[in-house]
ZATOR-940295 format. One record per residue (C-alpha): residue number from 0; x, y, z negated. Coordinates in steps of 0.05 Angstrom, whole numbers, plus 5000, padded with zeros to 4 digits. Layout:
<sites>
SITE|NUM|X|Y|Z
...
</sites>
This chain:
<sites>
SITE|0|4712|5333|4935
SITE|1|4751|5367|4880
SITE|2|4796|5316|4849
SITE|3|4830|5328|4772
SITE|4|4890|5303|4746
SITE|5|4880|5246|4704
SITE|6|4919|5239|4631
SITE|7|4930|5161|4617
SITE|8|4955|5139|4552
SITE|9|5028|5117|4560
SITE|10|5024|5038|4553
SITE|11|5074|4987|4579
SITE|12|5025|4931|4607
SITE|13|4964|4965|4611
SITE|14|4927|5030|4645
SITE|15|4862|5058|4591
SITE|16|4816|5114|4607
SITE|17|4785|5148|4544
SITE|18|4730|5189|4548
SITE|19|4695|5211|4613
SITE|20|4728|5252|4652
SITE|21|4686|5277|4711
SITE|22|4739|5318|4749
SITE|23|4781|5252|4755
SITE|24|4723|5200|4765
SITE|25|4754|5191|4844
SITE|26|4820|5183|4827
SITE|27|4798|5125|4769
SITE|28|4765|5095|4818
SITE|29|4825|5086|4859
SITE|30|4871|5068|4804
SITE|31|4819|5021|4778
SITE|32|4810|4982|4839
SITE|33|4819|4908|4841
SITE|34|4840|4865|4902
SITE|35|4865|4805|4922
SITE|36|4892|4821|4998
SITE|37|4820|4800|5022
SITE|38|4764|4828|4980
SITE|39|4780|4904|4947
SITE|40|4727|4935|4898
SITE|41|4741|5003|4876
SITE|42|4734|5019|4804
SITE|43|4666|5048|4803
SITE|44|4620|5029|4741
SITE|45|4573|4974|4747
SITE|46|4513|5009|4738
SITE|47|4526|5049|4795
SITE|48|4529|5124|4769
SITE|49|4567|5165|4764
SITE|50|4605|5147|4820
SITE|51|4639|5185|4888
SITE|52|4664|5132|4928
SITE|53|4631|5066|4907
SITE|54|4672|5020|4960
SITE|55|4682|4949|4975
SITE|56|4728|4922|5028
SITE|57|4739|4867|5068
SITE|58|4811|4862|5097
SITE|59|4805|4867|5176
SITE|60|4728|4879|5169
SITE|61|4718|4945|5212
SITE|62|4668|4984|5246
SITE|63|4685|5015|5312
SITE|64|4670|5089|5340
SITE|65|4689|5124|5403
SITE|66|4748|5179|5398
SITE|67|4723|5246|5414
SITE|68|4777|5285|5457
SITE|69|4764|5355|5484
SITE|70|4806|5332|5543
SITE|71|4825|5262|5555
SITE|72|4887|5234|5590
SITE|73|4912|5176|5621
SITE|74|4934|5115|5559
SITE|75|4890|5155|5504
SITE|76|4863|5101|5464
SITE|77|4790|5104|5475
SITE|78|4756|5066|5406
SITE|79|4773|5086|5336
SITE|80|4772|5031|5278
SITE|81|4740|5051|5202
SITE|82|4741|5002|5147
SITE|83|4666|4991|5123
SITE|84|4645|4995|5058
SITE|85|4608|4926|5056
SITE|86|4560|4896|5010
SITE|87|4566|4928|4936
SITE|88|4567|4862|4885
SITE|89|4596|4912|4830
SITE|90|4525|4936|4809
SITE|91|4498|4905|4742
SITE|92|4439|4965|4724
SITE|93|4414|4966|4652
SITE|94|4351|4991|4631
SITE|95|4349|5005|4556
SITE|96|4271|5007|4545
SITE|97|4254|5039|4606
SITE|98|4314|5089|4608
SITE|99|4369|5070|4664
SITE|100|4447|5073|4632
SITE|101|4475|5122|4667
SITE|102|4535|5164|4633
SITE|103|4510|5228|4661
SITE|104|4459|5230|4614
SITE|105|4436|5209|4537
SITE|106|4507|5211|4495
SITE|107|4577|5171|4515
SITE|108|4584|5160|4441
SITE|109|4650|5123|4452
SITE|110|4681|5091|4524
SITE|111|4745|5063|4543
SITE|112|4761|5030|4602
SITE|113|4838|4986|4615
SITE|114|4870|4955|4670
SITE|115|4905|4895|4650
SITE|116|4974|4881|4684
SITE|117|4988|4820|4659
SITE|118|4921|4789|4662
SITE|119|4893|4819|4726
SITE|120|4827|4845|4693
SITE|121|4795|4911|4689
SITE|122|4758|4920|4615
SITE|123|4707|4966|4593
SITE|124|4671|4986|4527
SITE|125|4620|5038|4521
SITE|126|4573|5054|4464
SITE|127|4517|5098|4492
SITE|128|4457|5128|4457
SITE|129|4398|5137|4505
SITE|130|4353|5196|4511
SITE|131|4302|5159|4465
SITE|132|4359|5147|4409
SITE|133|4366|5072|4419
SITE|134|4439|5058|4420
SITE|135|4472|5001|4458
SITE|136|4549|4974|4459
SITE|137|4565|4951|4533
SITE|138|4620|4917|4545
SITE|139|4657|4875|4618
SITE|140|4707|4851|4645
SITE|141|4715|4851|4721
SITE|142|4766|4814|4772
SITE|143|4781|4791|4837
SITE|144|4815|4729|4840
SITE|145|4886|4723|4859
SITE|146|4878|4644|4858
SITE|147|4810|4642|4904
SITE|148|4814|4682|4956
SITE|149|4740|4693|4963
SITE|150|4718|4699|4891
SITE|151|4710|4761|4847
SITE|152|4670|4757|4779
SITE|153|4638|4797|4729
SITE|154|4624|4786|4651
SITE|155|4574|4837|4627
SITE|156|4550|4839|4554
SITE|157|4496|4887|4522
SITE|158|4488|4886|4444
SITE|159|4434|4920|4398
SITE|160|4478|4958|4346
SITE|161|4425|5021|4329
SITE|162|4392|4983|4268
SITE|163|4317|5004|4298
SITE|164|4296|4937|4310
SITE|165|4289|4897|4366
SITE|166|4309|4927|4437
SITE|167|4275|4909|4500
SITE|168|4328|4911|4564
SITE|169|4333|4897|4637
SITE|170|4393|4874|4668
SITE|171|4388|4881|4750
SITE|172|4449|4844|4779
SITE|173|4445|4867|4860
SITE|174|4474|4857|4918
SITE|175|4473|4929|4956
SITE|176|4486|4936|5039
SITE|177|4494|5005|5069
SITE|178|4504|5036|5006
SITE|179|4501|5112|5017
SITE|180|4572|5142|5011
SITE|181|4581|5225|5011
SITE|182|4639|5243|5056
SITE|183|4621|5321|5055
SITE|184|4661|5372|5021
SITE|185|4727|5353|5050
SITE|186|4759|5382|5109
SITE|187|4820|5341|5109
SITE|188|4842|5305|5169
SITE|189|4867|5243|5125
SITE|190|4794|5225|5094
SITE|191|4760|5171|5120
SITE|192|4712|5183|5178
SITE|193|4637|5182|5158
SITE|194|4594|5119|5184
SITE|195|4523|5118|5181
SITE|196|4491|5048|5159
SITE|197|4543|5005|5199
SITE|198|4518|4928|5176
SITE|199|4459|4908|5205
SITE|200|4415|4847|5162
SITE|201|4425|4779|5194
SITE|202|4402|4737|5137
SITE|203|4379|4744|5062
SITE|204|4364|4686|5019
SITE|205|4346|4676|4945
SITE|206|4333|4617|4894
SITE|207|4342|4606|4831
SITE|208|4392|4656|4804
SITE|209|4435|4656|4872
SITE|210|4426|4700|4932
SITE|211|4462|4711|4996
SITE|212|4463|4766|5046
SITE|213|4492|4770|5114
SITE|214|4503|4822|5161
SITE|215|4531|4841|5219
SITE|216|4565|4908|5248
SITE|217|4533|4938|5308
SITE|218|4587|4959|5350
SITE|219|4650|4919|5336
SITE|220|4606|4852|5326
SITE|221|4642|4824|5262
SITE|222|4595|4784|5212
SITE|223|4604|4781|5132
SITE|224|4570|4746|5079
SITE|225|4564|4767|5003
SITE|226|4541|4720|4954
SITE|227|4521|4724|4878
SITE|228|4507|4671|4826
SITE|229|4501|4676|4751
SITE|230|4499|4653|4675
SITE|231|4459|4684|4625
SITE|232|4463|4669|4552
SITE|233|4406|4708|4515
SITE|234|4388|4711|4438
SITE|235|4315|4706|4446
SITE|236|4257|4711|4492
SITE|237|4272|4731|4571
SITE|238|4249|4724|4639
SITE|239|4284|4725|4703
SITE|240|4263|4740|4781
SITE|241|4309|4741|4840
SITE|242|4292|4770|4909
SITE|243|4327|4785|4974
SITE|244|4314|4837|5036
SITE|245|4355|4857|5093
SITE|246|4398|4903|5053
SITE|247|4384|4886|4984
SITE|248|4389|4819|4937
SITE|249|4366|4835|4861
SITE|250|4375|4780|4805
SITE|251|4322|4809|4742
SITE|252|4337|4790|4679
SITE|253|4289|4819|4618
SITE|254|4306|4806|4548
SITE|255|4286|4819|4477
SITE|256|4348|4832|4432
SITE|257|4340|4825|4354
SITE|258|4380|4876|4321
SITE|259|4453|4860|4316
SITE|260|4448|4808|4379
SITE|261|4470|4805|4451
SITE|262|4463|4787|4517
SITE|263|4516|4757|4566
SITE|264|4512|4754|4638
SITE|265|4567|4726|4679
SITE|266|4559|4749|4754
SITE|267|4600|4710|4810
SITE|268|4614|4738|4871
SITE|269|4640|4711|4938
SITE|270|4655|4740|5009
SITE|271|4672|4718|5073
SITE|272|4672|4748|5149
SITE|273|4687|4721|5214
SITE|274|4689|4749|5291
SITE|275|4662|4684|5314
SITE|276|4621|4638|5259
SITE|277|4555|4638|5256
SITE|278|4506|4672|5209
SITE|279|4490|4608|5178
SITE|280|4562|4586|5179
SITE|281|4579|4646|5134
SITE|282|4524|4639|5089
SITE|283|4547|4560|5079
SITE|284|4619|4584|5064
SITE|285|4597|4634|5010
SITE|286|4553|4591|4980
SITE|287|4604|4532|4976
SITE|288|4652|4584|4943
SITE|289|4598|4607|4891
SITE|290|4591|4538|4876
SITE|291|4661|4520|4857
SITE|292|4672|4581|4820
SITE|293|4615|4572|4771
SITE|294|4627|4498|4769
SITE|295|4699|4525|4739
SITE|296|4676|4574|4695
SITE|297|4687|4644|4676
SITE|298|4744|4623|4628
SITE|299|4778|4584|4685
SITE|300|4785|4639|4734
SITE|301|4812|4685|4680
SITE|302|4862|4628|4661
SITE|303|4887|4620|4728
SITE|304|4891|4689|4742
SITE|305|4935|4699|4681
SITE|306|4983|4639|4707
SITE|307|4986|4677|4779
SITE|308|5010|4748|4745
SITE|309|5055|4709|4694
SITE|310|5100|4680|4754
SITE|311|5096|4752|4787
SITE|312|5116|4787|4732
SITE|313|5175|4734|4719
SITE|314|5199|4744|4796
SITE|315|5185|4818|4799
SITE|316|5189|4861|4738
SITE|317|5231|4916|4728
SITE|318|5244|4936|4668
SITE|319|5265|5013|4641
SITE|320|5285|5036|4580
SITE|321|5293|5110|4562
SITE|322|5226|5127|4596
SITE|323|5162|5098|4579
SITE|324|5120|5142|4626
SITE|325|5161|5118|4684
SITE|326|5162|5046|4658
SITE|327|5079|5041|4662
SITE|328|5081|5078|4722
SITE|329|5124|5022|4755
SITE|330|5089|4969|4728
SITE|331|5018|4991|4754
SITE|332|5053|5005|4826
SITE|333|5077|4934|4827
SITE|334|5010|4904|4806
SITE|335|4977|4944|4863
SITE|336|5030|4921|4909
SITE|337|5012|4846|4896
SITE|338|4943|4860|4894
SITE|339|4945|4889|4966
SITE|340|4989|4828|4995
SITE|341|4981|4768|4957
SITE|342|4922|4734|4992
SITE|343|4918|4780|5055
SITE|344|4938|4716|5095
SITE|345|4950|4741|5167
SITE|346|4915|4810|5156
SITE|347|4940|4874|5152
SITE|348|4970|4913|5087
SITE|349|4931|4973|5101
SITE|350|4961|5044|5069
SITE|351|4910|5052|5022
SITE|352|4912|4972|5004
SITE|353|4834|4956|4992
SITE|354|4828|5021|4947
SITE|355|4788|5069|4987
SITE|356|4776|5090|5055
SITE|357|4829|5144|5063
SITE|358|4862|5136|5134
SITE|359|4795|5104|5156
SITE|360|4831|5039|5123
SITE|361|4888|5034|5175
SITE|362|4960|5001|5178
SITE|363|5017|5045|5199
SITE|364|5089|5037|5192
SITE|365|5082|5051|5123
SITE|366|5074|4973|5111
SITE|367|5138|4950|5146
SITE|368|5184|5001|5117
SITE|369|5158|5013|5052
SITE|370|5118|4956|5028
SITE|371|5146|4892|5061
SITE|372|5216|4916|5035
SITE|373|5193|4904|4965
SITE|374|5148|4853|4982
SITE|375|5205|4805|5017
SITE|376|5249|4803|4944
SITE|377|5191|4802|4899
SITE|378|5128|4755|4934
SITE|379|5165|4733|4998
SITE|380|5107|4694|5022
SITE|381|5062|4757|5030
SITE|382|5119|4790|5068
SITE|383|5112|4729|5112
SITE|384|5037|4729|5124
SITE|385|5040|4798|5138
SITE|386|5085|4790|5190
SITE|387|5052|4735|5222
SITE|388|4988|4786|5222
SITE|389|5035|4835|5266
SITE|390|5054|4775|5313
SITE|391|4980|4752|5317
SITE|392|4975|4819|5350
SITE|393|5037|4813|5401
SITE|394|4982|4811|5464
SITE|395|4955|4872|5451
SITE|396|5021|4905|5440
SITE|397|5046|4873|5506
SITE|398|4979|4905|5539
SITE|399|4998|4971|5510
SITE|400|5064|4973|5534
SITE|401|5042|4950|5602
SITE|402|4992|5016|5602
SITE|403|5048|5062|5580
SITE|404|5096|5034|5637
SITE|405|5142|4998|5592
SITE|406|5167|4932|5579
SITE|407|5162|4884|5517
SITE|408|5105|4909|5465
SITE|409|5082|4975|5441
SITE|410|5055|4968|5368
SITE|411|5007|5014|5353
SITE|412|5024|5074|5308
SITE|413|4949|5066|5270
SITE|414|4906|5008|5274
SITE|415|4868|4947|5234
SITE|416|4856|4893|5291
SITE|417|4922|4911|5333
SITE|418|4895|4963|5383
SITE|419|4923|5032|5380
SITE|420|4868|5078|5350
SITE|421|4907|5142|5343
SITE|422|4877|5203|5380
SITE|423|4936|5245|5368
SITE|424|4993|5228|5421
SITE|425|5051|5271|5385
SITE|426|5040|5233|5323
SITE|427|5014|5171|5349
SITE|428|5035|5134|5406
SITE|429|5103|5182|5417
SITE|430|5125|5144|5345
SITE|431|5154|5093|5382
SITE|432|5205|5081|5315
SITE|433|5151|5032|5286
SITE|434|5170|4978|5340
SITE|435|5239|4982|5303
SITE|436|5207|4988|5233
SITE|437|5178|4918|5252
SITE|438|5243|4891|5273
SITE|439|5274|4914|5215
SITE|440|5222|4879|5167
SITE|441|5236|4816|5210
SITE|442|5310|4822|5205
SITE|443|5301|4833|5135
SITE|444|5257|4778|5111
SITE|445|5290|4723|5160
SITE|446|5362|4738|5119
SITE|447|5324|4741|5049
SITE|448|5302|4674|5060
SITE|449|5331|4640|5115
SITE|450|5261|4614|5141
SITE|451|5275|4578|5199
SITE|452|5202|4565|5215
SITE|453|5185|4635|5219
SITE|454|5251|4649|5255
SITE|455|5225|4600|5301
SITE|456|5150|4617|5314
SITE|457|5147|4692|5306
SITE|458|5210|4723|5283
SITE|459|5249|4714|5340
SITE|460|5192|4729|5393
SITE|461|5178|4798|5358
SITE|462|5248|4822|5360
SITE|463|5259|4806|5437
SITE|464|5195|4840|5455
SITE|465|5214|4901|5412
SITE|466|5278|4908|5443
SITE|467|5251|4898|5512
SITE|468|5212|4967|5496
SITE|469|5274|4995|5479
SITE|470|5307|4978|5537
SITE|471|5255|5004|5585
SITE|472|5242|5067|5543
SITE|473|5315|5090|5542
SITE|474|5359|5102|5595
SITE|475|5437|5112|5606
SITE|476|5465|5186|5612
SITE|477|5531|5191|5639
SITE|478|5545|5246|5590
SITE|479|5506|5223|5521
SITE|480|5506|5144|5537
SITE|481|5437|5109|5521
SITE|482|5385|5158|5514
SITE|483|5323|5155|5485
SITE|484|5279|5211|5497
SITE|485|5208|5244|5482
SITE|486|5193|5210|5419
SITE|487|5169|5234|5353
SITE|488|5209|5204|5286
SITE|489|5177|5197|5214
SITE|490|5183|5277|5212
SITE|491|5115|5293|5242
SITE|492|5131|5370|5243
SITE|493|5185|5356|5295
SITE|494|5146|5325|5351
SITE|495|5162|5295|5421
SITE|496|5245|5301|5419
SITE|497|5297|5269|5449
SITE|498|5346|5223|5412
SITE|499|5316|5222|5341
SITE|500|5369|5197|5305
SITE|501|5333|5156|5261
SITE|502|5291|5128|5319
SITE|503|5362|5115|5362
SITE|504|5395|5077|5299
SITE|505|5335|5035|5280
SITE|506|5330|5021|5361
SITE|507|5403|5002|5367
SITE|508|5391|4949|5301
SITE|509|5336|4923|5338
SITE|510|5375|4910|5404
SITE|511|5430|4875|5366
SITE|512|5391|4832|5320
SITE|513|5348|4809|5388
SITE|514|5409|4786|5417
SITE|515|5430|4742|5358
SITE|516|5358|4721|5351
SITE|517|5367|4701|5429
SITE|518|5427|4657|5398
SITE|519|5396|4622|5348
SITE|520|5330|4609|5374
SITE|521|5353|4589|5455
SITE|522|5283|4559|5466
SITE|523|5242|4618|5443
SITE|524|5291|4657|5493
SITE|525|5280|4606|5547
SITE|526|5199|4610|5544
SITE|527|5208|4685|5543
SITE|528|5251|4681|5606
SITE|529|5307|4724|5574
SITE|530|5365|4728|5622
SITE|531|5443|4737|5609
SITE|532|5438|4810|5643
SITE|533|5378|4827|5592
SITE|534|5428|4808|5543
SITE|535|5482|4848|5574
SITE|536|5435|4904|5582
SITE|537|5412|4909|5505
SITE|538|5488|4899|5484
SITE|539|5506|4966|5528
SITE|540|5450|5008|5500
SITE|541|5465|4988|5433
SITE|542|5542|5006|5435
SITE|543|5529|5071|5477
SITE|544|5469|5092|5436
SITE|545|5462|5167|5428
SITE|546|5471|5196|5363
SITE|547|5468|5276|5367
SITE|548|5520|5310|5319
SITE|549|5524|5385|5310
SITE|550|5606|5395|5300
SITE|551|5599|5464|5285
SITE|552|5555|5451|5221
SITE|553|5586|5381|5205
SITE|554|5516|5350|5203
SITE|555|5479|5301|5245
SITE|556|5424|5334|5280
SITE|557|5355|5307|5262
SITE|558|5344|5296|5340
SITE|559|5377|5338|5398
SITE|560|5388|5414|5387
SITE|561|5351|5408|5321
SITE|562|5406|5447|5285
SITE|563|5395|5505|5331
SITE|564|5317|5508|5322
SITE|565|5290|5575|5286
SITE|566|5287|5571|5211
SITE|567|5224|5568|5178
SITE|568|5204|5628|5134
SITE|569|5207|5589|5072
SITE|570|5204|5651|5026
SITE|571|5143|5678|5058
SITE|572|5102|5618|5055
SITE|573|5048|5617|4992
SITE|574|5053|5561|4947
SITE|575|4976|5542|4965
SITE|576|4987|5541|5034
SITE|577|5025|5463|5033
SITE|578|5016|5420|5062
SITE|579|5032|5462|5118
SITE|580|4990|5418|5175
SITE|581|4923|5452|5144
SITE|582|4947|5526|5143
SITE|583|4996|5530|5207
SITE|584|4985|5509|5284
SITE|585|5024|5457|5303
SITE|586|5059|5492|5361
SITE|587|5088|5542|5306
SITE|588|5111|5480|5258
SITE|589|5141|5437|5322
SITE|590|5194|5494|5341
SITE|591|5224|5505|5272
SITE|592|5271|5478|5227
SITE|593|5220|5448|5171
SITE|594|5212|5381|5158
SITE|595|5157|5339|5131
SITE|596|5188|5278|5102
SITE|597|5250|5244|5100
SITE|598|5269|5230|5175
SITE|599|5341|5231|5189
SITE|600|5356|5221|5113
SITE|601|5319|5159|5113
SITE|602|5361|5133|5167
SITE|603|5416|5149|5111
SITE|604|5388|5100|5070
SITE|605|5361|5042|5124
SITE|606|5418|5049|5165
SITE|607|5472|5070|5116
SITE|608|5522|5025|5157
SITE|609|5525|5077|5214
SITE|610|5548|5140|5167
SITE|611|5609|5153|5124
SITE|612|5600|5172|5049
SITE|613|5626|5245|5076
SITE|614|5566|5246|5132
SITE|615|5519|5226|5085
SITE|616|5531|5280|5027
SITE|617|5534|5334|5077
SITE|618|5477|5313|5121
SITE|619|5430|5303|5051
SITE|620|5449|5375|5026
SITE|621|5434|5404|5101
SITE|622|5363|5364|5105
SITE|623|5345|5376|5033
SITE|624|5338|5453|5038
SITE|625|5288|5438|5095
SITE|626|5242|5390|5079
SITE|627|5177|5404|5049
SITE|628|5152|5334|5025
SITE|629|5079|5345|5051
SITE|630|5080|5270|5055
SITE|631|5079|5222|4995
SITE|632|5123|5184|5037
SITE|633|5184|5223|5030
SITE|634|5205|5226|4950
SITE|635|5225|5150|4948
SITE|636|5272|5162|5012
SITE|637|5301|5228|4987
SITE|638|5307|5195|4909
SITE|639|5352|5133|4942
SITE|640|5399|5177|4978
SITE|641|5408|5223|4926
SITE|642|5427|5173|4875
SITE|643|5478|5144|4931
SITE|644|5510|5216|4941
SITE|645|5512|5224|4863
SITE|646|5457|5272|4855
SITE|647|5428|5230|4797
SITE|648|5385|5280|4760
SITE|649|5353|5305|4821
SITE|650|5336|5224|4845
SITE|651|5307|5213|4779
SITE|652|5258|5271|4786
SITE|653|5246|5246|4855
SITE|654|5230|5175|4824
SITE|655|5180|5204|4778
SITE|656|5142|5236|4837
SITE|657|5140|5179|4874
SITE|658|5111|5129|4822
SITE|659|5065|5181|4793
SITE|660|5033|5199|4855
SITE|661|4972|5169|4844
SITE|662|4965|5168|4765
SITE|663|4977|5244|4766
SITE|664|4942|5254|4836
SITE|665|5006|5295|4856
SITE|666|4976|5307|4933
SITE|667|4904|5322|4907
SITE|668|4879|5264|4949
SITE|669|4888|5202|4900
SITE|670|4806|5192|4906
SITE|671|4811|5167|4977
SITE|672|4849|5114|4959
SITE|673|4920|5100|4933
SITE|674|4990|5109|4967
SITE|675|5012|5042|4970
SITE|676|5079|5062|5002
SITE|677|5087|5109|4954
SITE|678|5073|5054|4890
SITE|679|5125|5013|4928
SITE|680|5176|5074|4920
SITE|681|5178|5055|4849
SITE|682|5218|4988|4861
SITE|683|5253|5016|4916
SITE|684|5285|5076|4871
SITE|685|5295|5029|4819
SITE|686|5331|4981|4864
SITE|687|5362|5012|4922
SITE|688|5367|5084|4882
SITE|689|5392|5069|4820
SITE|690|5408|4992|4833
SITE|691|5451|5015|4893
SITE|692|5418|4955|4932
SITE|693|5428|4944|5007
SITE|694|5417|4896|5055
SITE|695|5454|4911|5118
SITE|696|5470|4850|5164
SITE|697|5444|4806|5107
SITE|698|5499|4814|5058
SITE|699|5470|4838|4984
SITE|700|5511|4900|4965
SITE|701|5504|4938|4896
SITE|702|5527|5007|4877
SITE|703|5483|5019|4806
SITE|704|5493|5087|4768
SITE|705|5436|5112|4726
SITE|706|5406|5179|4712
SITE|707|5421|5202|4637
SITE|708|5349|5193|4613
SITE|709|5350|5119|4627
SITE|710|5399|5077|4582
SITE|711|5382|5008|4612
SITE|712|5356|4987|4676
SITE|713|5336|4911|4695
SITE|714|5297|4889|4761
SITE|715|5304|4823|4789
SITE|716|5306|4789|4864
SITE|717|5291|4731|4903
SITE|718|5349|4722|4957
SITE|719|5357|4656|4990
SITE|720|5321|4607|4946
SITE|721|5352|4640|4884
SITE|722|5322|4689|4831
SITE|723|5375|4744|4817
SITE|724|5372|4786|4755
SITE|725|5413|4851|4750
SITE|726|5420|4898|4684
SITE|727|5447|4964|4693
SITE|728|5479|5003|4637
SITE|729|5510|5073|4639
SITE|730|5582|5032|4643
SITE|731|5566|4960|4661
SITE|732|5532|4925|4707
SITE|733|5512|4848|4696
SITE|734|5495|4795|4744
SITE|735|5458|4726|4735
SITE|736|5422|4675|4769
SITE|737|5359|4649|4731
SITE|738|5343|4598|4792
SITE|739|5392|4570|4851
SITE|740|5457|4556|4867
SITE|741|5515|4609|4859
SITE|742|5517|4670|4907
SITE|743|5563|4723|4927
SITE|744|5547|4796|4919
SITE|745|5586|4858|4922
SITE|746|5584|4903|4867
SITE|747|5613|4979|4886
SITE|748|5662|4941|4941
SITE|749|5682|4886|4890
SITE|750|5663|4811|4907
SITE|751|5627|4776|4852
SITE|752|5603|4705|4857
SITE|753|5536|4697|4809
SITE|754|5515|4637|4778
SITE|755|5481|4620|4714
SITE|756|5524|4653|4673
SITE|757|5525|4733|4665
SITE|758|5579|4768|4709
SITE|759|5592|4836|4679
SITE|760|5630|4897|4724
SITE|761|5640|4963|4707
SITE|762|5609|5020|4737
SITE|763|5658|5074|4765
SITE|764|5642|5149|4745
SITE|765|5595|5185|4802
SITE|766|5623|5227|4854
SITE|767|5632|5296|4837
SITE|768|5577|5334|4878
SITE|769|5557|5408|4895
SITE|770|5485|5432|4880
SITE|771|5438|5420|4932
SITE|772|5367|5459|4940
SITE|773|5299|5449|4968
SITE|774|5256|5499|4993
SITE|775|5231|5560|4949
SITE|776|5167|5529|4921
SITE|777|5176|5451|4936
SITE|778|5224|5428|4885
SITE|779|5208|5361|4860
SITE|780|5164|5361|4794
SITE|781|5205|5353|4737
SITE|782|5187|5320|4672
SITE|783|5204|5330|4609
SITE|784|5275|5300|4585
SITE|785|5263|5289|4513
</sites>
C-alpha cells in the first residue's frame, strides 16, 4: 500500500479534507477515525467505496493465530492475537436511479469532510454527478458516543439539486460481517496479520427497522453482537424493507425526491462483546442500548458529546501562540488520546488505539510510558482504568514469570488479553523494562491523585510483584553492585545486553517505590507474604544498582561496553535505507553504535533525578549523534531532553516531528492506524519540554523556556484534585489554580505557593550550549519559521 502525505488546511479546532486525494486515502481513514475506547470506526466513506482499510474494532476483541517459528525454543509464546475487523455498521450505500454513488466514478463536484474537535463529530458534504447526469448533494454526520459506551450514530441526508425533476433513490443501510480486507502489497512487518473470515455467524434477527447480528470468533471463542435501528424522514412516496442473514443485515429505503427536497436517515448502532455471555444475552444487550439511544434521539446524543468534550478541553487544552500548524496538531493528538482511553474501562489502550489494524491491535509499553503520563494529568479516571486492566492480567504475568524461572510478575511485551504474543525474543521477552514502565505509571498516578482505593486494591500489588521480578532477574556482583544482565532496553537496535541504564534506573525506582507501598499498605504486603528480608534485599539492590559510565569519554554507557562498539557507517547509508531494520541484518545492527530510538536519553527525562545537569548535556550530545529515529517514539523524548539542556530550536523541531507524525504521514505507515504515543508527545513536549515539568517523587517542578517561534504557551494539569493552569511567555511564567486548595510547586528551583490568584516568576536565561549533531541524513524535519 502506497500512502501519500496529506495536506490539511490549518484550523485551530478542526481537521478538514477538501477534495478527494486517493494517495492519502488510507491516512485519512486513520486520522478521521472515531472511537470511545470501546468502539473504533475508521474514517471510511459510508458508501463503502473507495476504501483501503474499512475497519471497525471493539477493544479487547481478537482472534488467535499460531505463531510460526523456524526453530522453537523453551518459553516461546505459541499463540498470537490479532484485532478483528468486526461487523461494519458504517455502511449506508446510495443508489441514484440505478447507479451507486462511488467517488471513483461519475464526477465529484464538491467534497469536504471535517473532524470537529470540539463536538466530537465527523461531518461530510459531497456533491456528486452520476454518469447519467443526475446531481445529488449528500451530507452526513458520524459520531461514536463518549457518554454512551456502546452507541454510535450516523445522520445521512440526500438532496436532489440538479433541476431535472423528480429523482428516485435507494438507501441500503448495512451491517456487514467478514468484510474483505486487502492486506497485500506490503512487506512491512509492523503491518497487521491478515485474517480470513474470522467471524462465525450465530444469530441474525430483523424486524421493523431494527436488525442484530451475533458472531463468534473461531479460535479465541469471543462473541460479539452488532445492532442497528433507524429513523427516516422522506418528502414523498417511499418503501422500506429489512432482511438479515449470517453476515449481512440490510435495511432498504426507496424514495422519490421531488426537485429541491431531501431524505434524511438517522442510523443508530450498538456494539457489545463477551467471552462468557450467550448469543441471546448479547442480542438483548444491544437491542436495549439501541432502544434507549433511539428514544434519546440524535440531537441529545450530539449535545451529550459536546458536554463531554467541553469538560475535557477545560482540563486538557494546550494553547500555543506563534505556530498555528502545531496548535492544530497538538489538539488533534489530544482528541485522539481522549477517544482511545475515555471509555476503555478495564481494557487495554493499544498502540494504534482503535484507529487501524497496525501492530495487530496490540498494547505495548507505549501505553504506560507515553499515553498514561498524559492521561494521568488530563483524564485521571482513564489512566486509572488502564492500570486496572494491567492489574486484571496480573495472574497471567505471574505465570509468565514462573515459566521464565523468575519471581513476581513478568508482563508481556505485546498483547491484547494479557498473554505474551511477541514471537521475537530479543525485542520481546528480553525487554523486561516494561515491568518498570508499568510500575512508573502506577507511581505517577498515585502521586498525582492520592487515590487510596487504587493504591490498596491495585497499585501496591503491581509494585510489589514487579519489584520481585527485578530482585530475581538481577544479581549482586562484588565489583559492579546489582547487575541486570541479558535484557533489551528501549533501543531495539541494541538487544540482549547487560546493565542497560534505562532499565536499571527504572528498576531502581520500582524497587524503592515497592518498599514505600509495603509501608503504606501493610495489609496488602501481608496478603502477599512480603518479609523483612525481602525488603532488605530490594533496598540493597536499589542502592547498589549498576549504572555503567565511560570515564574516558565522560558519558554514561547505554549498556555495558556500548561506547566501545564499532561506529555505524552513517556516511555510506543511503537515505532510502531507513528504517534500518528493513534493509540490514539485525546481527550487524546489534553490534554497532546505532540507536533506533531514545534509550539512555529517555532515562535523562524519566529518571532525571539520577543525573547532574552536566551529565545530561554530555550524554544528550553523545547519543544525539547516533540516534536515527527509526521509531516514532523517539522524537518526543529527544525534544524533552533537548529543551532541558538548552537546545530549544532543536526541541522545537522535534516537537513538530512528533505531533505531525500522522497528519503528514512522516513514517509512511499512518494508514495502518495512528501512532498514539507520538500524538501524546504533543502534550508531553509542551508540558515536560518547554514547560519543564517533572514529577519525581511526587513533587511538581517546572523549568519553563520557550523556543524563539513560540510567543506564549498555556497548559493545564489535574493534580491532587486541583486544576493548575500554567502560562509561559519568553520572559515570565504564571501559575494559577482554577480549582482546589493552594498547592506548592517549584519554578526553576524556587518554591511557589499557588492559589486562585496568579503567581508570576521570571524565567532565567537558557544555558549556553554547544551545537549537537544528528547522523547524516536523519536530522529532524525543520518546518518554516515564518
